[in-house]
N, CA and C atoms of all chains as a GROMACS GRO file, in nm:
protein
  630
    1UNK      N    1   2.089   0.058  -1.331
    1UNK     CA    2   2.205   0.149  -1.239
    1UNK      C    3   2.101   0.177  -1.074
    2UNK      N    4   2.191   0.198  -1.004
    2UNK     CA    5   2.132   0.212  -0.868
    2UNK      C    6   2.159   0.341  -0.763
    3UNK      N    7   2.033   0.421  -0.735
    3UNK     CA    8   2.080   0.481  -0.650
    3UNK      C    9   2.067   0.518  -0.537
    4UNK      N   10   2.124   0.533  -0.484
    4UNK     CA   11   2.095   0.600  -0.290
    4UNK      C   12   2.169   0.659  -0.282
    5UNK      N   13   2.023   0.690  -0.163
    5UNK     CA   14   2.037   0.864  -0.133
    5UNK      C   15   2.029   0.799   0.055
    6UNK      N   16   2.082   0.899   0.105
    6UNK     CA   17   2.120   0.853   0.293
    6UNK      C   18   2.119   1.025   0.359
    7UNK      N   19   2.100   1.013   0.480
    7UNK     CA   20   2.144   1.114   0.547
    7UNK      C   21   2.211   1.090   0.684
    8UNK      N   22   2.255   1.207   0.720
    8UNK     CA   23   2.305   1.178   0.881
    8UNK      C   24   2.274   1.319   0.970
    9UNK      N   25   2.252   1.345   1.016
    9UNK     CA   26   2.216   1.470   1.116
    9UNK      C   27   2.351   1.489   1.233
   10UNK      N   28   2.378   1.547   1.260
   10UNK     CA   29   2.508   1.622   1.390
   10UNK      C   30   2.450   1.628   1.502
   11UNK      N   31   2.478   1.525   1.601
   11UNK     CA   32   2.506   1.618   1.707
   11UNK      C   33   2.557   1.777   1.767
   12UNK      N   34   2.452   1.873   1.808
   12UNK     CA   35   2.565   2.032   1.790
   12UNK      C   36   2.679   2.026   1.816
   13UNK      N   37   2.782   2.075   1.814
   13UNK     CA   38   2.900   2.112   1.787
   13UNK      C   39   2.972   1.967   1.707
   14UNK      N   40   2.946   1.905   1.663
   14UNK     CA   41   3.024   1.794   1.593
   14UNK      C   42   3.002   1.775   1.452
   15UNK      N   43   2.927   1.864   1.437
   15UNK     CA   44   2.926   1.879   1.246
   15UNK      C   45   3.019   1.887   1.170
   16UNK      N   46   3.133   1.977   1.232
   16UNK     CA   47   3.283   1.955   1.125
   16UNK      C   48   3.301   1.819   1.141
   17UNK      N   49   3.315   1.756   1.240
   17UNK     CA   50   3.347   1.642   1.218
   17UNK      C   51   3.334   1.536   1.207
   18UNK      N   52   3.141   1.566   1.181
   18UNK     CA   53   3.100   1.402   1.055
   18UNK      C   54   3.107   1.466   0.933
   19UNK      N   55   3.148   1.603   0.909
   19UNK     CA   56   3.166   1.614   0.743
   19UNK      C   57   3.293   1.597   0.739
   20UNK      N   58   3.411   1.613   0.784
   20UNK     CA   59   3.500   1.541   0.800
   20UNK      C   60   3.486   1.331   0.730
   21UNK      N   61   3.450   1.325   0.849
   21UNK     CA   62   3.454   1.197   0.818
   21UNK      C   63   3.352   1.132   0.695
   22UNK      N   64   3.250   1.204   0.661
   22UNK     CA   65   3.175   1.164   0.514
   22UNK      C   66   3.258   1.178   0.383
   23UNK      N   67   3.303   1.307   0.388
   23UNK     CA   68   3.422   1.366   0.258
   23UNK      C   69   3.511   1.281   0.248
   24UNK      N   70   3.551   1.226   0.415
   24UNK     CA   71   3.679   1.080   0.375
   24UNK      C   72   3.601   0.972   0.309
   25UNK      N   73   3.479   0.930   0.317
   25UNK     CA   74   3.420   0.789   0.281
   25UNK      C   75   3.403   0.874   0.132
   26UNK      N   76   3.287   0.966   0.136
   26UNK     CA   77   3.293   0.985  -0.021
   26UNK      C   78   3.413   1.003  -0.085
   27UNK      N   79   3.536   1.039  -0.099
   27UNK     CA   80   3.678   1.070  -0.185
   27UNK      C   81   3.704   0.883  -0.210
   28UNK      N   82   3.677   0.822  -0.108
   28UNK     CA   83   3.763   0.662  -0.088
   28UNK      C   84   3.657   0.561  -0.186
   29UNK      N   85   3.537   0.602  -0.136
   29UNK     CA   86   3.390   0.530  -0.220
   29UNK      C   87   3.405   0.545  -0.360
   30UNK      N   88   3.424   0.698  -0.420
   30UNK     CA   89   3.469   0.737  -0.538
   30UNK      C   90   3.532   0.655  -0.649
   31UNK      N   91   3.666   0.570  -0.538
   31UNK     CA   92   3.783   0.500  -0.623
   31UNK      C   93   3.703   0.349  -0.611
   32UNK      N   94   3.631   0.305  -0.561
   32UNK     CA   95   3.494   0.125  -0.553
   32UNK      C   96   3.513   0.165  -0.696
   33UNK      N   97   3.522   0.012  -0.780
   33UNK     CA   98   3.466  -0.048  -0.893
   33UNK      C   99   3.327  -0.038  -0.857
   34UNK      N  100   3.271   0.061  -1.036
   34UNK     CA  101   3.140   0.043  -1.007
   34UNK      C  102   3.068   0.179  -0.981
   35UNK      N  103   3.160   0.231  -0.912
   35UNK     CA  104   3.104   0.383  -0.862
   35UNK      C  105   3.060   0.448  -0.970
   36UNK      N  106   2.984   0.540  -0.967
   36UNK     CA  107   2.948   0.618  -1.083
   36UNK      C  108   2.948   0.705  -1.016
   37UNK      N  109   2.875   0.763  -0.872
   37UNK     CA  110   2.938   0.892  -0.871
   37UNK      C  111   2.871   0.878  -0.672
   38UNK      N  112   2.954   0.966  -0.609
   38UNK     CA  113   2.950   0.934  -0.442
   38UNK      C  114   2.975   1.079  -0.433
   39UNK      N  115   2.848   1.156  -0.385
   39UNK     CA  116   2.866   1.272  -0.277
   39UNK      C  117   2.824   1.345  -0.162
   40UNK      N  118   2.816   1.444  -0.071
   40UNK     CA  119   2.772   1.469  -0.018
   40UNK      C  120   2.792   1.589   0.039
   41UNK      N  121   2.580   1.646   0.008
   41UNK     CA  122   2.588   1.762   0.004
   41UNK      C  123   2.535   1.808   0.186
   42UNK      N  124   2.518   1.949   0.207
   42UNK     CA  125   2.449   2.018   0.314
   42UNK      C  126   2.328   2.068   0.263
   43UNK      N  127   2.245   2.034   0.368
   43UNK     CA  128   2.070   2.066   0.370
   43UNK      C  129   2.102   2.222   0.392
   44UNK      N  130   2.077   2.312   0.306
   44UNK     CA  131   2.026   2.415   0.364
   44UNK      C  132   1.948   2.450   0.472
   45UNK      N  133   1.844   2.357   0.494
   45UNK     CA  134   1.728   2.412   0.549
   45UNK      C  135   1.742   2.347   0.705
   46UNK      N  136   1.818   2.303   0.751
   46UNK     CA  137   1.866   2.136   0.855
   46UNK      C  138   1.955   2.161   0.815
   47UNK      N  139   2.099   2.253   0.928
   47UNK     CA  140   2.211   2.336   0.917
   47UNK      C  141   2.343   2.196   1.009
   48UNK      N  142   2.274   2.159   1.016
   48UNK     CA  143   2.304   1.997   1.103
   48UNK      C  144   2.286   1.873   1.053
   49UNK      N  145   2.256   1.913   0.912
   49UNK     CA  146   2.220   1.801   0.820
   49UNK      C  147   2.321   1.775   0.693
   50UNK      N  148   2.304   1.660   0.665
   50UNK     CA  149   2.413   1.607   0.553
   50UNK      C  150   2.328   1.503   0.482
   51UNK      N  151   2.338   1.523   0.299
   51UNK     CA  152   2.269   1.371   0.254
   51UNK      C  153   2.339   1.378   0.198
   52UNK      N  154   2.338   1.238   0.112
   52UNK     CA  155   2.474   1.176   0.056
   52UNK      C  156   2.353   1.132  -0.069
   53UNK      N  157   2.414   1.126  -0.150
   53UNK     CA  158   2.363   1.120  -0.278
   53UNK      C  159   2.454   0.987  -0.439
   54UNK      N  160   2.416   0.907  -0.450
   54UNK     CA  161   2.527   0.800  -0.489
   54UNK      C  162   2.485   0.691  -0.610
   55UNK      N  163   2.588   0.712  -0.729
   55UNK     CA  164   2.540   0.622  -0.826
   55UNK      C  165   2.581   0.546  -0.825
   56UNK      N  166   2.585   0.372  -0.843
   56UNK     CA  167   2.668   0.198  -0.856
   56UNK      C  168   2.618   0.191  -0.985
   57UNK      N  169   2.679   0.117  -1.057
   57UNK     CA  170   2.638   0.041  -1.167
   57UNK      C  171   2.573  -0.060  -1.169
   58UNK      N  172   2.540  -0.210  -1.007
   58UNK     CA  173   2.460  -0.270  -1.016
   58UNK      C  174   2.469  -0.297  -0.893
   59UNK      N  175   2.399  -0.379  -0.865
   59UNK     CA  176   2.395  -0.450  -0.765
   59UNK      C  177   2.505  -0.521  -0.658
   60UNK      N  178   2.594  -0.562  -0.731
   60UNK     CA  179   2.755  -0.659  -0.704
   60UNK      C  180   2.802  -0.538  -0.610
   61UNK      N  181   2.772  -0.457  -0.730
   61UNK     CA  182   2.906  -0.319  -0.715
   61UNK      C  183   2.857  -0.228  -0.536
   62UNK      N  184   2.743  -0.228  -0.550
   62UNK     CA  185   2.687  -0.174  -0.416
   62UNK      C  186   2.708  -0.255  -0.271
   63UNK      N  187   2.665  -0.390  -0.323
   63UNK     CA  188   2.742  -0.507  -0.197
   63UNK      C  189   2.858  -0.457  -0.170
   64UNK      N  190   2.930  -0.523  -0.314
   64UNK     CA  191   3.124  -0.468  -0.231
   64UNK      C  192   3.144  -0.353  -0.175
   65UNK      N  193   3.037  -0.249  -0.162
   65UNK     CA  194   3.066  -0.081  -0.099
   65UNK      C  195   3.056  -0.130   0.006
   66UNK      N  196   2.942  -0.209   0.036
   66UNK     CA  197   2.877  -0.258   0.133
   66UNK      C  198   3.000  -0.340   0.270
   67UNK      N  199   3.044  -0.413   0.206
   67UNK     CA  200   3.138  -0.442   0.247
   67UNK      C  201   3.266  -0.432   0.275
   68UNK      N  202   3.273  -0.322   0.193
   68UNK     CA  203   3.458  -0.241   0.212
   68UNK      C  204   3.493  -0.250   0.350
   69UNK      N  205   3.554  -0.283   0.434
   69UNK     CA  206   3.622  -0.231   0.568
   69UNK      C  207   3.566  -0.106   0.616
   70UNK      N  208   3.622  -0.034   0.541
   70UNK     CA  209   3.635   0.138   0.625
   70UNK      C  210   3.451   0.177   0.582
   71UNK      N  211   3.394   0.120   0.469
   71UNK     CA  212   3.258   0.159   0.520
   71UNK      C  213   3.193   0.115   0.629
   72UNK      N  214   3.234   0.030   0.697
   72UNK     CA  215   3.151  -0.096   0.781
   72UNK      C  216   3.203   0.028   0.861
   73UNK      N  217   3.325   0.082   0.890
   73UNK     CA  218   3.383   0.160   0.979
   73UNK      C  219   3.366   0.286   0.996
   74UNK      N  220   3.334   0.380   0.856
   74UNK     CA  221   3.235   0.475   0.901
   74UNK      C  222   3.100   0.482   0.947
   75UNK      N  223   2.996   0.395   0.901
   75UNK     CA  224   2.903   0.374   1.001
   75UNK      C  225   2.945   0.355   1.145
   76UNK      N  226   3.029   0.313   1.216
   76UNK     CA  227   3.035   0.290   1.323
   76UNK      C  228   3.089   0.463   1.398
   77UNK      N  229   3.186   0.538   1.292
   77UNK     CA  230   3.210   0.630   1.336
   77UNK      C  231   3.108   0.781   1.345
   78UNK      N  232   2.991   0.750   1.212
   78UNK     CA  233   2.931   0.837   1.247
   78UNK      C  234   2.811   0.848   1.403
   79UNK      N  235   2.838   0.693   1.439
   79UNK     CA  236   2.719   0.694   1.593
   79UNK      C  237   2.743   0.760   1.647
   80UNK      N  238   2.841   0.855   1.743
   80UNK     CA  239   2.857   0.943   1.843
   80UNK      C  240   2.863   1.134   1.802
   81UNK      N  241   2.871   1.093   1.675
   81UNK     CA  242   2.804   1.220   1.605
   81UNK      C  243   2.718   1.252   1.602
   82UNK      N  244   2.646   1.150   1.578
   82UNK     CA  245   2.449   1.193   1.547
   82UNK      C  246   2.389   1.212   1.601
   83UNK      N  247   2.298   1.256   1.604
   83UNK     CA  248   2.196   1.246   1.703
   83UNK      C  249   2.040   1.147   1.693
   84UNK      N  250   2.075   1.092   1.615
   84UNK     CA  251   1.980   1.017   1.549
   84UNK      C  252   2.077   0.934   1.423
   85UNK      N  253   1.985   0.806   1.371
   85UNK     CA  254   2.028   0.707   1.337
   85UNK      C  255   2.055   0.755   1.182
   86UNK      N  256   2.154   0.738   1.100
   86UNK     CA  257   2.117   0.760   0.947
   86UNK      C  258   2.027   0.705   0.855
   87UNK      N  259   2.033   0.742   0.790
   87UNK     CA  260   1.885   0.634   0.664
   87UNK      C  261   1.937   0.651   0.591
   88UNK      N  262   1.864   0.601   0.460
   88UNK     CA  263   1.914   0.500   0.337
   88UNK      C  264   1.872   0.473   0.271
   89UNK      N  265   1.787   0.484   0.180
   89UNK     CA  266   1.689   0.459   0.044
   89UNK      C  267   1.744   0.344  -0.035
   90UNK      N  268   1.799   0.300  -0.137
   90UNK     CA  269   1.792   0.207  -0.235
   90UNK      C  270   1.702   0.232  -0.336
   91UNK      N  271   1.739   0.290  -0.431
   91UNK     CA  272   1.606   0.282  -0.568
   91UNK      C  273   1.685   0.234  -0.713
   92UNK      N  274   1.686   0.100  -0.736
   92UNK     CA  275   1.707   0.087  -0.896
   92UNK      C  276   1.629   0.173  -0.967
   93UNK      N  277   1.729   0.179  -1.064
   93UNK     CA  278   1.682   0.289  -1.210
   93UNK      C  279   1.651   0.174  -1.313
   94UNK      N  280   1.526   0.233  -1.360
   94UNK     CA  281   1.462   0.172  -1.420
   94UNK      C  282   1.535   0.197  -1.600
   95UNK      N  283   1.510   0.321  -1.625
   95UNK     CA  284   1.644   0.350  -1.743
   95UNK      C  285   1.626   0.550  -1.671
   96UNK      N  286   1.686   0.615  -1.806
   96UNK     CA  287   1.767   0.706  -1.719
   96UNK      C  288   1.759   0.816  -1.850
   97UNK      N  289   1.727   0.925  -1.828
   97UNK     CA  290   1.729   1.045  -1.959
   97UNK      C  291   1.733   1.153  -1.871
   98UNK      N  292   1.850   1.222  -1.972
   98UNK     CA  293   1.877   1.383  -1.940
   98UNK      C  294   1.717   1.446  -2.032
   99UNK      N  295   1.716   1.607  -1.992
   99UNK     CA  296   1.597   1.650  -2.020
   99UNK      C  297   1.616   1.770  -2.094
  100UNK      N  298   1.548   1.809  -2.218
  100UNK     CA  299   1.580   1.885  -2.250
  100UNK      C  300   1.429   2.042  -2.197
  101UNK      N  301   1.374   1.949  -2.110
  101UNK     CA  302   1.281   2.093  -2.099
  101UNK      C  303   1.316   2.180  -2.010
  102UNK      N  304   1.248   2.285  -2.029
  102UNK     CA  305   1.381   2.443  -2.014
  102UNK      C  306   1.303   2.391  -1.846
  103UNK      N  307   1.296   2.341  -1.772
  103UNK     CA  308   1.280   2.375  -1.649
  103UNK      C  309   1.366   2.308  -1.550
  104UNK      N  310   1.488   2.351  -1.464
  104UNK     CA  311   1.520   2.297  -1.382
  104UNK      C  312   1.466   2.205  -1.283
  105UNK      N  313   1.346   2.178  -1.288
  105UNK     CA  314   1.308   2.086  -1.186
  105UNK      C  315   1.227   2.199  -1.108
  106UNK      N  316   0.803   0.552  -0.951
  106UNK     CA  317   0.830   0.692  -0.926
  106UNK      C  318   0.933   0.775  -1.028
  107UNK      N  319   0.973   0.863  -1.006
  107UNK     CA  320   1.060   0.950  -1.099
  107UNK      C  321   1.132   1.072  -1.010
  108UNK      N  322   1.270   1.016  -1.010
  108UNK     CA  323   1.380   1.090  -0.953
  108UNK      C  324   1.419   1.178  -1.002
  109UNK      N  325   1.438   1.302  -0.979
  109UNK     CA  326   1.489   1.432  -1.073
  109UNK      C  327   1.634   1.470  -1.041
  110UNK      N  328   1.694   1.478  -1.064
  110UNK     CA  329   1.825   1.526  -0.985
  110UNK      C  330   1.854   1.676  -1.076
  111UNK      N  331   1.924   1.741  -1.001
  111UNK     CA  332   1.943   1.896  -1.075
  111UNK      C  333   2.102   1.932  -1.035
  112UNK      N  334   2.109   2.111  -1.073
  112UNK     CA  335   2.211   2.128  -1.007
  112UNK      C  336   2.271   2.297  -1.078
  113UNK      N  337   2.284   2.387  -1.011
  113UNK     CA  338   2.334   2.537  -1.038
  113UNK      C  339   2.438   2.588  -1.018
  114UNK      N  340   2.495   2.673  -1.001
  114UNK     CA  341   2.613   2.663  -1.048
  114UNK      C  342   2.634   2.840  -1.004
  115UNK      N  343   2.651   2.926  -0.873
  115UNK     CA  344   2.661   3.106  -0.872
  115UNK      C  345   2.780   3.122  -0.979
  116UNK      N  346   2.677   3.257  -0.988
  116UNK     CA  347   2.805   3.361  -1.045
  116UNK      C  348   2.876   3.384  -0.938
  117UNK      N  349   2.976   3.444  -0.890
  117UNK     CA  350   3.026   3.478  -0.813
  117UNK      C  351   2.992   3.620  -0.725
  118UNK      N  352   2.955   3.576  -0.623
  118UNK     CA  353   2.856   3.736  -0.584
  118UNK      C  354   2.699   3.684  -0.568
  119UNK      N  355   2.698   3.609  -0.653
  119UNK     CA  356   2.505   3.562  -0.651
  119UNK      C  357   2.468   3.442  -0.572
  120UNK      N  358   2.582   3.378  -0.499
  120UNK     CA  359   2.485   3.303  -0.482
  120UNK      C  360   2.389   3.339  -0.308
  121UNK      N  361   2.410   3.371  -0.246
  121UNK     CA  362   2.263   3.428  -0.175
  121UNK      C  363   2.089   3.459  -0.217
  122UNK      N  364   2.135   3.528  -0.364
  122UNK     CA  365   2.046   3.540  -0.441
  122UNK      C  366   1.961   3.410  -0.509
  123UNK      N  367   2.082   3.336  -0.583
  123UNK     CA  368   2.070   3.205  -0.626
  123UNK      C  369   1.963   3.124  -0.530
  124UNK      N  370   2.031   3.080  -0.397
  124UNK     CA  371   1.934   3.066  -0.320
  124UNK      C  372   1.855   3.022  -0.266
  125UNK      N  373   1.746   3.163  -0.219
  125UNK     CA  374   1.668   3.213  -0.215
  125UNK      C  375   1.574   3.171  -0.297
  126UNK      N  376   1.610   3.214  -0.484
  126UNK     CA  377   1.506   3.191  -0.546
  126UNK      C  378   1.497   3.031  -0.536
  127UNK      N  379   1.554   2.957  -0.535
  127UNK     CA  380   1.594   2.780  -0.548
  127UNK      C  381   1.503   2.780  -0.439
  128UNK      N  382   1.484   2.810  -0.288
  128UNK     CA  383   1.422   2.734  -0.189
  128UNK      C  384   1.326   2.813  -0.200
  129UNK      N  385   1.278   2.963  -0.251
  129UNK     CA  386   1.139   2.937  -0.269
  129UNK      C  387   1.046   2.880  -0.374
  130UNK      N  388   1.104   2.816  -0.457
  130UNK     CA  389   1.130   2.741  -0.560
  130UNK      C  390   1.098   2.589  -0.493
  131UNK      N  391   1.174   2.544  -0.442
  131UNK     CA  392   1.136   2.361  -0.360
  131UNK      C  393   1.005   2.418  -0.308
  132UNK      N  394   0.978   2.528  -0.200
  132UNK     CA  395   0.844   2.541  -0.148
  132UNK      C  396   0.753   2.498  -0.184
  133UNK      N  397   0.719   2.609  -0.311
  133UNK     CA  398   0.680   2.636  -0.391
  133UNK      C  399   0.633   2.485  -0.424
  134UNK      N  400   0.740   2.399  -0.540
  134UNK     CA  401   0.695   2.228  -0.613
  134UNK      C  402   0.644   2.168  -0.458
  135UNK      N  403   0.644   2.185  -0.356
  135UNK     CA  404   0.634   2.061  -0.254
  135UNK      C  405   0.461   2.008  -0.254
  136UNK      N  406   0.455   2.154  -0.269
  136UNK     CA  407   0.257   2.154  -0.268
  136UNK      C  408   0.150   2.115  -0.406
  137UNK      N  409   0.250   2.077  -0.505
  137UNK     CA  410   0.223   2.051  -0.620
  137UNK      C  411   0.139   1.929  -0.580
  138UNK      N  412   0.045   1.825  -0.726
  138UNK     CA  413  -0.022   1.794  -0.686
  138UNK      C  414   0.174   1.648  -0.731
  139UNK      N  415   0.101   1.508  -0.641
  139UNK     CA  416   0.212   1.421  -0.737
  139UNK      C  417   0.407   1.445  -0.650
  140UNK      N  418   0.397   1.550  -0.626
  140UNK     CA  419   0.522   1.593  -0.522
  140UNK      C  420   0.588   1.562  -0.424
  141UNK      N  421   0.705   1.394  -0.389
  141UNK     CA  422   0.628   1.311  -0.345
  141UNK      C  423   0.771   1.448  -0.215
  142UNK      N  424   0.920   1.445  -0.302
  142UNK     CA  425   0.953   1.530  -0.191
  142UNK      C  426   1.090   1.661  -0.273
  143UNK      N  427   1.138   1.735  -0.274
  143UNK     CA  428   1.202   1.868  -0.363
  143UNK      C  429   1.302   1.883  -0.237
  144UNK      N  430   1.378   1.917  -0.294
  144UNK     CA  431   1.488   2.023  -0.183
  144UNK      C  432   1.612   2.082  -0.272
  145UNK      N  433   1.669   2.141  -0.188
  145UNK     CA  434   1.825   2.179  -0.240
  145UNK      C  435   1.914   2.190  -0.099
  146UNK      N  436   2.044   2.176  -0.193
  146UNK     CA  437   2.148   2.125  -0.095
  146UNK      C  438   2.252   2.185  -0.155
  147UNK      N  439   2.344   2.222  -0.092
  147UNK     CA  440   2.489   2.290  -0.136
  147UNK      C  441   2.568   2.181  -0.069
  148UNK      N  442   2.670   2.174  -0.182
  148UNK     CA  443   2.756   2.117  -0.282
  148UNK      C  444   2.894   2.138  -0.095
  149UNK      N  445   2.915   2.079  -0.100
  149UNK     CA  446   3.031   2.129   0.045
  149UNK      C  447   3.152   2.077  -0.064
  150UNK      N  448   3.184   2.042  -0.177
  150UNK     CA  449   3.315   2.056  -0.233
  150UNK      C  450   3.294   2.210  -0.328
  151UNK      N  451   3.187   2.183  -0.368
  151UNK     CA  452   3.223   2.334  -0.497
  151UNK      C  453   3.075   2.446  -0.404
  152UNK      N  454   3.109   2.513  -0.358
  152UNK     CA  455   3.051   2.607  -0.278
  152UNK      C  456   2.948   2.691  -0.327
  153UNK      N  457   2.945   2.721  -0.421
  153UNK     CA  458   2.886   2.820  -0.535
  153UNK      C  459   2.791   2.717  -0.572
  154UNK      N  460   2.759   2.664  -0.580
  154UNK     CA  461   2.698   2.507  -0.591
  154UNK      C  462   2.571   2.447  -0.574
  155UNK      N  463   2.479   2.482  -0.562
  155UNK     CA  464   2.402   2.367  -0.517
  155UNK      C  465   2.350   2.227  -0.585
  156UNK      N  466   2.294   2.146  -0.538
  156UNK     CA  467   2.190   2.034  -0.612
  156UNK      C  468   2.067   2.009  -0.559
  157UNK      N  469   1.943   2.001  -0.652
  157UNK     CA  470   1.838   1.956  -0.635
  157UNK      C  471   1.756   1.803  -0.607
  158UNK      N  472   1.748   1.769  -0.565
  158UNK     CA  473   1.695   1.622  -0.541
  158UNK      C  474   1.556   1.585  -0.544
  159UNK      N  475   1.386   1.557  -0.615
  159UNK     CA  476   1.304   1.544  -0.582
  159UNK      C  477   1.256   1.385  -0.645
  160UNK      N  478   1.115   1.373  -0.568
  160UNK     CA  479   1.088   1.288  -0.627
  160UNK      C  480   0.937   1.331  -0.663
  161UNK      N  481   0.903   1.205  -0.789
  161UNK     CA  482   0.762   1.259  -0.834
  161UNK      C  483   0.666   1.152  -0.844
  162UNK      N  484   0.554   1.115  -0.750
  162UNK     CA  485   0.452   1.001  -0.818
  162UNK      C  486   0.506   0.944  -0.946
  163UNK      N  487   0.512   1.013  -1.064
  163UNK     CA  488   0.418   0.953  -1.199
  163UNK      C  489   0.560   1.066  -1.268
  164UNK      N  490   0.530   1.009  -1.433
  164UNK     CA  491   0.567   1.123  -1.499
  164UNK      C  492   0.446   1.302  -1.558
  165UNK      N  493   0.338   1.200  -1.545
  165UNK     CA  494   0.239   1.317  -1.544
  165UNK      C  495   0.285   1.444  -1.400
  166UNK      N  496   0.269   1.363  -1.298
  166UNK     CA  497   0.256   1.483  -1.240
  166UNK      C  498   0.424   1.610  -1.246
  167UNK      N  499   0.564   1.477  -1.304
  167UNK     CA  500   0.656   1.548  -1.367
  167UNK      C  501   0.596   1.674  -1.456
  168UNK      N  502   0.546   1.616  -1.560
  168UNK     CA  503   0.504   1.690  -1.687
  168UNK      C  504   0.450   1.836  -1.654
  169UNK      N  505   0.314   1.845  -1.489
  169UNK     CA  506   0.300   1.905  -1.491
  169UNK      C  507   0.348   2.054  -1.447
  170UNK      N  508   0.415   1.961  -1.320
  170UNK     CA  509   0.526   2.077  -1.260
  170UNK      C  510   0.616   2.127  -1.346
  171UNK      N  511   0.659   2.066  -1.462
  171UNK     CA  512   0.753   2.178  -1.544
  171UNK      C  513   0.655   2.277  -1.643
  172UNK      N  514   0.476   2.272  -1.627
  172UNK     CA  515   0.434   2.343  -1.683
  172UNK      C  516   0.421   2.472  -1.615
  173UNK      N  517   0.375   2.444  -1.483
  173UNK     CA  518   0.358   2.551  -1.353
  173UNK      C  519   0.414   2.715  -1.410
  174UNK      N  520   0.385   2.794  -1.470
  174UNK     CA  521   0.458   2.918  -1.455
  174UNK      C  522   0.550   2.959  -1.384
  175UNK      N  523   0.566   2.940  -1.261
  175UNK     CA  524   0.627   3.001  -1.175
  175UNK      C  525   0.789   2.872  -1.178
  176UNK      N  526   0.771   2.734  -1.257
  176UNK     CA  527   0.892   2.679  -1.242
  176UNK      C  528   0.923   2.774  -1.354
  177UNK      N  529   0.868   2.767  -1.508
  177UNK     CA  530   0.951   2.846  -1.582
  177UNK      C  531   0.990   2.975  -1.573
  178UNK      N  532   0.952   3.065  -1.526
  178UNK     CA  533   0.985   3.185  -1.414
  178UNK      C  534   1.130   3.124  -1.344
  179UNK      N  535   1.133   3.031  -1.266
  179UNK     CA  536   1.199   2.997  -1.134
  179UNK      C  537   1.377   2.959  -1.325
  180UNK      N  538   1.365   2.940  -1.373
  180UNK     CA  539   1.455   2.904  -1.480
  180UNK      C  540   1.515   2.986  -1.506
  181UNK      N  541   1.394   3.061  -1.598
  181UNK     CA  542   1.441   3.197  -1.641
  181UNK      C  543   1.536   3.281  -1.521
  182UNK      N  544   1.483   3.313  -1.414
  182UNK     CA  545   1.540   3.393  -1.336
  182UNK      C  546   1.699   3.312  -1.290
  183UNK      N  547   1.693   3.178  -1.314
  183UNK     CA  548   1.820   3.135  -1.279
  183UNK      C  549   1.953   3.182  -1.386
  184UNK      N  550   1.896   3.258  -1.488
  184UNK     CA  551   1.965   3.195  -1.622
  184UNK      C  552   2.111   3.340  -1.563
  185UNK      N  553   2.060   3.494  -1.429
  185UNK     CA  554   2.202   3.550  -1.507
  185UNK      C  555   2.245   3.532  -1.364
  186UNK      N  556   2.180   3.475  -1.297
  186UNK     CA  557   2.274   3.447  -1.171
  186UNK      C  558   2.373   3.280  -1.131
  187UNK      N  559   2.372   3.225  -1.249
  187UNK     CA  560   2.440   3.103  -1.278
  187UNK      C  561   2.612   3.141  -1.393
  188UNK      N  562   2.692   3.068  -1.377
  188UNK     CA  563   2.784   3.077  -1.448
  188UNK      C  564   2.798   2.974  -1.570
  189UNK      N  565   2.644   2.907  -1.524
  189UNK     CA  566   2.666   2.805  -1.650
  189UNK      C  567   2.566   2.741  -1.671
  190UNK      N  568   2.458   2.650  -1.775
  190UNK     CA  569   2.360   2.587  -1.792
  190UNK      C  570   2.346   2.503  -1.661
  191UNK      N  571   2.216   2.492  -1.631
  191UNK     CA  572   2.188   2.454  -1.521
  191UNK      C  573   2.142   2.303  -1.598
  192UNK      N  574   2.170   2.241  -1.489
  192UNK     CA  575   2.153   2.096  -1.533
  192UNK      C  576   2.042   1.992  -1.512
  193UNK      N  577   1.993   1.897  -1.539
  193UNK     CA  578   1.849   1.779  -1.526
  193UNK      C  579   1.893   1.662  -1.506
  194UNK      N  580   1.863   1.523  -1.451
  194UNK     CA  581   1.834   1.444  -1.478
  194UNK      C  582   1.754   1.352  -1.438
  195UNK      N  583   1.653   1.270  -1.523
  195UNK     CA  584   1.522   1.257  -1.475
  195UNK      C  585   1.560   1.064  -1.500
  196UNK      N  586   1.500   1.022  -1.342
  196UNK     CA  587   1.572   0.923  -1.382
  196UNK      C  588   1.421   0.820  -1.333
  197UNK      N  589   1.378   0.703  -1.371
  197UNK     CA  590   1.264   0.671  -1.354
  197UNK      C  591   1.247   0.529  -1.268
  198UNK      N  592   1.218   0.470  -1.163
  198UNK     CA  593   1.286   0.403  -1.043
  198UNK      C  594   1.183   0.275  -1.062
  199UNK      N  595   1.260   0.148  -1.088
  199UNK     CA  596   1.254   0.029  -1.087
  199UNK      C  597   1.131  -0.087  -0.971
  200UNK      N  598   1.178  -0.002  -0.887
  200UNK     CA  599   1.170  -0.054  -0.759
  200UNK      C  600   1.239   0.050  -0.627
  201UNK      N  601   1.210  -0.010  -0.591
  201UNK     CA  602   1.296   0.114  -0.446
  201UNK      C  603   1.254  -0.001  -0.328
  202UNK      N  604   1.389   0.008  -0.224
  202UNK     CA  605   1.349  -0.019  -0.086
  202UNK      C  606   1.462  -0.010  -0.007
  203UNK      N  607   1.469   0.005   0.127
  203UNK     CA  608   1.478   0.115   0.256
  203UNK      C  609   1.580  -0.063   0.259
  204UNK      N  610   1.717  -0.055   0.331
  204UNK     CA  611   1.814  -0.091   0.336
  204UNK      C  612   1.833  -0.093   0.512
  205UNK      N  613   1.883  -0.268   0.542
  205UNK     CA  614   1.907  -0.265   0.665
  205UNK      C  615   2.019  -0.293   0.688
  206UNK      N  616   2.165  -0.271   0.602
  206UNK     CA  617   2.238  -0.298   0.601
  206UNK      C  618   2.321  -0.194   0.657
  207UNK      N  619   2.368  -0.194   0.704
  207UNK     CA  620   2.495  -0.158   0.813
  207UNK      C  621   2.521  -0.068   0.734
  208UNK      N  622   2.551  -0.073   0.668
  208UNK     CA  623   2.620   0.079   0.568
  208UNK      C  624   2.552   0.174   0.533
  209UNK      N  625   2.603   0.300   0.526
  209UNK     CA  626   2.468   0.456   0.571
  209UNK      C  627   2.552   0.456   0.374
  210UNK      N  628   2.563   0.402   0.314
  210UNK     CA  629   2.674   0.398   0.179
  210UNK      C  630   2.754   0.471   0.168
   0.00000   0.00000   0.00000
């Protein structure tokens, strides 16, 4: 599995528009083949910032996602709404296990 | 590296208290050995829910984190504030690379 994390920071006054575009992207992406999860969250420590957390079945699914026209359009739409370039990191998961430890982390 | 994700959903009327406890846990955890990152975010689609995203250098660092008294106290504190048991998933990362793809995901 692949975990993708990303972030985007809105220019002041453009947060709502950035969030609406992000949610549209999230909802569309969830329907793509190989999308395990896709969500956007608000950084409680940086109110103009959102982070993305995505899980994809494999590299091929992620690559196909990158090539979807609406994905590219979303990135272009972010440009004028954000104060800095969005970030993205791709993590390949070796194994995964839920844990019964008493800590939530 | 290890990626830990988690979530907690507040009982109505207890969100602010849950968030304050979560932020205290995040700030304390960031100072622990082997903590690469630790953050809490608000789920924009479920306003009573927060998610945690953490990166730890290795399993030993994560295990030590689980055994910190304050980590256990945090989990206990969540109990009466949340409407369902918190979740946690542990992902071992095989490799990691930032990506210059034009998509933010």
